[in-house]
N, C-alpha and C positions, 0 to 999 in steps of 0.2 A: 779566768771567766769574769766577767763584770759581776759583782754582786756588793751587797750593803749590809752590814749589821748596824742596829740603830739604838740606842736606847735616850731618855728623856729627863731631865732634873729640870723643876721648876723653883720659884723661891724659897727659900729659906731664911731662918733669923742669923744674923752674922754673929760675929766673935764674941761669947760672953753674953749673946743676946739683947746687947747695945743698940746694934743696928739691924734694920730689915732689909733685904735686899729687894729691889725692885722686881715685882711680876712680869714686866716689859720691859722690852730694851729696844734700840732700832738697830739697823743692819751695821752698823759702825761698832756698836758695844757687844753683840751676841757673838757668844764663843770667844769671851775674854778677848775682845778686839781684834779678831784674827782678819777682819774683813773691812778694817780702818781703808779710808780713802775711797779712790775710784771703784774698788771693788766692791762697796756696800751697795752700789747702782745695780752691780749685776745681780747680786745675793735678791735684792727686790724684783727684780724682773724676773729670775727663774723660779721663786715662789710667789710672787705674786701678792706679796706682803712688804709693808714699812715697820712692822711692830712682831716682836718674837718675843716666847716665853725665854726669863732670864736663865743662861744655863750656869753651872758651879765651876769656876775658874780652874779648878784642879784637875779637868780633862787631860791637859798634855802630861801630865805627869803621870798619870794613870795609863796612858798609853805607853809613853818611856819605858815605864814599870814592866809593864806587858811586854813589850818587845825586848828587854832586856832579859826577862826569863826565860822567854821563848829560845834566844839565840842562845843560852847558857846550858840549856837543855839539852843543846845538842842536834835537835830533830831539825829536819828537814824544811818542814812549816810549823806554823804555829798561829794561834788565834791573837788576836792581840785589843784593840779596844776602840770606842767609839770618840773620836776628838770632839765633835761638833755634831749637834741636834738642832733643826731651825723648826722650830713649831709655831707657826703664825697665829696671833692673837686672832681669837674669832674661829678658828680652823678645827677639823676634826685630824684623828690618827693619818687619813690617807693623804692630807695635806702636807705633812711632813718631809722635810729633805734632811740630809745627814750624810758625814764624813766618818770612814773609819779606817782602822789599818791594822795588817797583820804582817805575819811574815810568809813569804812564799817559797816554793820549791822551785829548783832550778828546771824543771821540766815544764813550767807554768808559763814560760815565754818561750817564743819561738812560733811556729807554723801552727797559730791556735785559729778554731773557730770563730767568727765574728758573725753577729746577728745581721739580718740583710739590711735593717737600717743602721748599722753600725761601721766604724773606721778605724783602722790602724794609723797610728802617727809616728812621727821617729823622735821624740820628747822620750827621755829616760830610756833605761834598756828597752822598755816596750810603755806604750801607750795606747789606749782604744779608748772611742766614745761611741754612745747612741743617744738618740734624742733626750733621752730621761737617765742618764748614768755616764760615768767614765772612770775609768783606771789608770792609774800612774803607777809601774814597775821600777824601782831604783835600786842600789847598792849602797851601803854606807861603810865606810872603811874610818872608823873612830877609836880612840884610846879608851872609851867607855866601854867597848866589845873587844876583850883579849883574844888576839890573834887574827882580828878582822883583816889584818892585811892578808892574809893568805887564805881566810873565808871570809868573804864579806857580809854584813848584814843584808838580808835580802827584804823589802820592804814593800809594800803594796799599798796603794792609797785607792779607796773606793769613793766615788760620789754617788748619792741616787736622789732623787727627787721627783715629784709628782707629774705625772701627763699634762700635757697643754699649758705648759707655765715660761715657755720659750721667748725668746726676744724675738719678733717679728722680723727684725732689720738683721740678724745675726743665725747662723747656723748652730742650733742648739747644742750640737756635738762639740764645737769649738770654747762654746760659753761654759758647756760643764766641764772639760779638760782646764778651760781658764781657772774656774773654782778649784779643782783638786790640785793644780798644779801649787796654787797660793797655801794649800795646807801642806801637801808635802815637801814645800820650801821651807816652812815654820817650823816643821818637825825635823828635819835635816839639819837647820840651824841648831834646834833644841839638842839634838844627840852630837852635835860636834862633827859630823863628817865632812872628811876631807873634800875639798871642792864643792861643797854642799850636794854630794851624792851626785855629781853629775848632772844635777838639776838648774837650768838657767834662770838668771835673774828674772825676766820675763818669760812667759810662756812661750813656747815655738810651737805653731800648729800646722807644721808639714804634714799631710799626709804620707803615709808610707807605701 
């Protein structure tokens, strides 16, 4: 099911109090540079903003730690954490967008009910998107997860954003799936997943 859990962190004093972090940064710098390059324009398009609240760069470590703990617990599914919160400068809570990860249960993929404005795609174990959200399911075999060759880590990436922020020239579902793919690929590389968890280098936006 497409969903999203988001949290937000704003500027704080740097190490030892010597350096103050910026209050706001551009799309290429937000979320620790996750959207460097052409994706920065995509982020500006889906949020309708060019400046965002600075976010703490340790988000990736927190997500990794949460997923590792969930896997080691032996549970079929587990909560994860928010990798990225996009809070436009001058915006309100309803203007925020974000990307979160969790560990999904085996039965969560398959013949799922998709909203009337949603669509299933072939990327990953399963992927789905609506005009305001996207979800990407993939599996990770890594030396970080003991026994993952027999029992891969099941990872779900979710992206959610406000309504009416889509690109006029593009299908907003494909744009949303492009964003969650970028974050999922970054996480797969951080975890050392074999073959990047089966995720392609560039997003495959083929409807299922």
